[in-house]
N, C-alpha and C positions, 0 to 999 in steps of 0.2 A: 090781741089788738096791737096794731102798730101805732107808734107815736113818733112825731117829729117836732122839734122845736128849734128856734133860732137863737135863743138866749138862755144862759144858765144863771142870769141875774136873780138874786134872791130878793125877797121883800114884796110888800103889798103892790099890786098893780093890775093892769088890764091885759086880757089875753083874747086872741081870736081862736075859735074852735071850728074845724071843718070835718064833718063826718064823711068817711070814705066808704063807698059801696063795695059789695062783694066782687064785682067785676073789675075793681081797681079804679073806677071813676068815682067822682064825688057823688054822694047820695042826695045832694042838693040841700042839705041842712047846714046852715052856718050860724054861728053864735058868737057873741062877745060875753066875757064874764069878768068879774072883779074878784081876785083871790088874794089871800094872805101871802102865798108863796107858790112856787112851781108845783109842789106836791098837791096843794089844794086845787090848782088849775087842772092838773091831770085827773084828779078825782072827779071834778065837775065834768070834764070832757068825757070820762068813762061813763058817768051817769047819763049824760045827754045822748051818747052813742047807743047805749043799750046793748043787748046781747042777741039780736036777731041774726039769722043766717045772711041776710042782705047786707049786714054791716061788717066790713073788713077791719075797720079801726077808725082812727081820727088823727088829725094833725092839730097841734096847738102851738101858738106863737105869742110871745110877749110883745105888747105894743105900747107905744106912748099914747096917752090920751089925746086925741085930736082936739083942736080948739075950734070954736065956731059951731056951725050947724050940727056936726056929728059928735060933739063933745059928749062923753059918757058921764053919767052920774049914778052908777049902780052901787048898791051897798056891797060890802065884802060878802062873798058867798053867793051873790045873785048873778044870774045869767039872763040873756035876752037873745031871742032869735033875730037874725038879720035877714030881711026879705029884700031890702032895697040894694040893688047892685052898685049904685053910686056910693052908698054908705060903706059897703063891703070893700070897694076899691080904696076908699079913704083909710079904712082900718088896715088893709094890706100894705098900704104905703107907709103906715105908721109903725111897721115892725121894727123892733130893735135888732141891730146887728149883733152877731155873736161875739 
């Protein structure tokens, strides 16, 4: 699996996860998760990606929890699929810089 991240910051936080299809394009599955640290976020991403031939890997990025309508309240270790493209755009904008 391939992975990419934008931050090496340690500690409890939220992450976006995007599953990448075998042809190099996104497989259309997007998630947010709450993890203790980067290692747990990567484990969650690997679990969500699975091991099918159609899956090339995943990207995961640390984000700041948005405020307002899209604020996250996930328990540590929990993930949630993101279907709403407006919500995904907010999460992408909340990425932490490296």
